C-alpha positions in Angstrom: 88.2 85.8 101.4 89.0 85.7 97.8 92.3 86.6 96.7 92.8 89.4 94.0 95.0 88.8 91.5 96.4 91.5 89.5 98.7 90.6 86.1 100.7 93.2 84.6 99.9 93.5 80.8 102.9 95.4 79.9 105.8 97.6 81.2 104.5 101.8 81.4 106.9 104.1 79.6 107.0 106.4 83.1 106.9 105.4 86.5 103.6 104.7 88.2 102.7 105.2 92.4 101.4 102.1 93.2 100.3 102.8 97.0 96.6 102.6 96.5 97.1 98.9 95.9 96.0 97.8 99.0 94.9 94.1 100.0 92.3 95.5 102.5 90.7 98.2 100.0 90.6 96.4 96.8 89.1 92.8 98.6 85.7 94.8 98.8 85.6 95.6 95.2 84.8 93.1 92.6 87.0 92.8 89.5 85.3 95.4 87.2 85.2 97.9 89.9 89.2 97.4 90.4 89.4 97.9 86.7 87.8 101.2 86.9 91.0 102.4 89.8 93.0 105.1 88.7 96.7 105.0 88.8 99.5 107.8 88.0 101.2 107.4 85.1 103.8 110.2 85.3 101.5 113.0 86.5 98.7 111.5 84.3 95.7 109.7 85.2 95.5 105.9 84.1 92.7 103.3 84.2 94.0 100.3 86.0 92.7 98.2 83.4 95.2 99.3 81.0 98.1 98.1 82.6 96.7 95.0 84.5 94.4 92.1 83.8 92.0 91.3 87.0 90.8 87.9 88.4 90.0 86.5 91.5 92.1 83.8 92.7 92.1 80.9 96.1 90.1 81.7 99.1 92.6 83.2 102.2 92.0 83.7 105.7 92.9 87.5 104.9 92.6 90.2 102.8 95.5 88.8 100.2 96.5 90.9 96.9 99.0 89.6 94.3 100.5 91.6 92.0 102.3 89.6 89.2 104.8 90.7 86.7 108.0 93.2 86.4 107.4 96.4 88.7 110.4 97.8 88.5 108.7 101.1 87.4 105.9 101.1 90.4 107.1 102.9 93.0 105.7 102.7 96.8 104.5 99.3 96.5 103.1 98.2 99.9 103.4 101.9 101.2 101.1 103.0 104.4 100.2 99.0 104.2 98.0 98.6 107.4 97.1 94.9 107.4 96.2 92.2 105.1 99.0 90.1 102.7 100.4 91.8 99.6 102.9 89.6 97.3 104.8 90.6 94.8 105.8 88.0 92.0 108.7 90.1 90.5 110.8 93.2 91.0 109.4 96.4 92.0 110.7 100.5 92.0 111.5 102.7 94.9 109.8 102.8 98.6 108.8 99.6 98.5 106.8 99.2 102.0 107.4 102.8 102.9 105.7 103.7 106.3 104.2 100.2 106.7 102.4 99.8 110.0 101.0 96.3 109.9 100.7 93.3 107.6 102.5 91.2 105.6 104.5 92.6 102.2 106.2 89.9 100.4 108.5 90.4 97.3 109.3 87.9 95.0 112.1 89.8 93.2 114.6 92.6 94.5 113.4 96.3 95.5 115.3 99.6 94.4 116.1 102.4 97.0 114.4 103.2 100.3 112.9 99.6 101.0 111.1 99.8 104.3 112.0 103.2 104.7 110.2 104.6 107.7 108.9 101.3 108.6 106.6 101.3 111.7 105.4 97.7 111.7 104.8 94.8 110.2 106.6 92.1 107.8 108.6 93.3 104.8 110.5 90.3 103.1 112.5 90.8 100.1 113.9 87.5 98.2 116.0 89.3 95.9 118.3 92.6 96.6 117.4 96.1 97.9 119.1 99.3 97.1 120.1 102.1 99.3 119.0 103.9 102.0 116.8 100.5 103.2 115.0 100.6 106.6 116.4 104.7 106.9 114.7 108.0 107.1 113.3 110.1 104.3 115.0 113.6 103.8 114.1 115.6 106.9 112.8 113.0 109.2 114.8 112.4 112.4 113.8 108.6 112.7 114.2 105.7 110.1 112.6 102.6 110.6 110.8 102.6 113.9 109.0 98.9 114.4 108.2 95.9 112.4 110.9 93.6 110.6 112.8 93.9 107.3 114.4 90.5 106.2 116.3 90.7 102.8 117.6 87.5 101.2 120.0 88.8 99.0 122.1 91.9 99.5 121.5 95.1 100.6 123.0 98.5 99.5 124.3 101.7 101.4 122.9 103.6 104.2 121.2 100.2 105.3 119.3 101.5 109.2 120.3 105.0 108.9 118.7 106.4 112.1 116.9 103.5 112.5 115.1 103.5 115.8 113.2 100.1 116.6 112.4 96.8 114.8 114.6 93.9 113.1 116.6 94.4 109.9 118.1 90.9 108.5 120.2 90.3 105.6 121.5 87.3 104.5 123.8 88.7 101.9 126.2 91.7 101.6 125.9 95.4 102.8 127.0 98.3 101.2 129.0 101.4 103.3 127.6 103.2 106.3 125.6 100.5 107.6 123.3 101.4 110.9 124.9 105.0 110.5 123.3 107.2 113.4 121.3 104.1 114.6 119.4 105.1 117.6 117.9 101.5 118.7 117.0 98.4 117.0 118.7 94.9 115.7 120.5 94.8 112.6 122.0 91.5 111.9 124.2 91.1 108.8 125.0 87.6 107.3 127.3 88.9 104.5 130.3 91.0 104.1 129.7 94.7 105.4 131.2 97.9 103.4 133.2 100.5 104.9 132.2 102.8 108.4 130.0 100.3 110.1 127.9 101.8 112.6 129.1 105.4 112.0 127.9 107.6 114.6 125.5 105.0 116.2 123.9 105.9 119.7 122.5 102.6 120.8 121.4 99.5 119.1 123.0 96.2 118.2 124.5 95.5 115.2 126.0 92.0 114.5 128.2 90.3 112.2 127.2 86.7 111.4 129.6 86.9 109.0 132.8 88.1 107.6 133.8 91.0 110.4 134.8 94.2 109.0 137.8 96.6 110.0 135.9 97.7 113.4 135.7 101.6 114.0 138.7 102.6 116.5 135.8 104.6 118.5 134.3 101.3 119.5 135.9 99.4 122.0 135.8 96.0 123.7 133.2 95.1 126.6 134.6 92.8 129.0 131.0 92.4 130.8 129.2 89.0 129.9 125.6 89.0 128.2 124.8 85.2 128.1 121.3 85.6 128.6 120.8 88.7 126.4 122.7 87.1 123.7 120.8 83.9 124.1 117.3 85.6 123.7 118.8 87.6 120.4 120.7 84.5 118.8 117.4 82.2 119.3 115.0 85.1 117.7 117.6 85.2 114.6 118.2 81.5 114.5 114.6 81.7 112.8 115.6 83.5 109.9 118.0 80.8 108.8 120.8 80.5 106.7 123.7 82.1 108.1 121.9 83.0 111.3 120.6 79.2 112.3 123.7 78.3 114.5 124.0 81.2 116.2 122.7 80.0 119.4 125.5 77.5 119.8 128.1 80.6 119.2 129.3 82.7 121.9 129.6 86.5 120.9 132.2 89.6 121.7 130.7 93.1 122.3 132.4 96.5 121.4 130.7 99.7 122.7 130.2 102.9 120.9 130.0 105.2 118.9 132.3 106.7 121.7 132.9 109.9 119.3 129.2 110.7 119.6 128.9 109.4 123.2 127.0 106.3 122.0 125.9 103.1 124.1 125.6 100.7 121.4 127.3 97.8 120.4 129.0 95.6 117.5 128.6 91.8 117.8 131.0 89.4 116.8 130.8 85.9 116.9 133.7 83.8 118.8 
């Protein structure tokens, strides 16, 4: 299957909704057919050919789409992705990977707010930073991330994993305030420093501090029971992400349960 490569000619003067740029959909089209597709520049339709140069790339085992250029004004890149591979060689705007259910979205740059919001499956990897509300919930939704994996090699903003219900989030760098707020389930691992009020309103799930340990909330209490088997399974899974997580299987862990203010059964994991 031949890769489709879209190279940005110039940055648009308004924001663009890019959710229609899907690997599987474009794999069935020839370059001239792709050029006639329409995107929305603000509220006005615009032909894709006015923004991108379209060409065929190398062969791949799956439907693959490469977006090349500064896409910081392109929102919803990879939103609703249900299969295939989407690579972005540059930064993107808000809502990258919104509601993904399958496939791979690899951003070789940074993403703005709501990256991985309502993620349901698949693999979302960001080589740079992400903004606020990563892996969180849309306004009015009861659940945030519900499956899949979000890996951030840079730092993350505030409210990371808000209302997270399932899946794995790994951040190699620092994180903003209210990480894992109102978390329902899943695993969130931080390799750098964490902002204020981690695990606020946590009901279940695990928040791991592989780097600096912040001041723990008073509504979390130490747990004396051992969890060696659980920890080894989790540590070996996270070790594959490398960086600050590579040596986790050789470390012991200390657990703190809460948030007792909401009768929660979550846990904070601190390395010893």
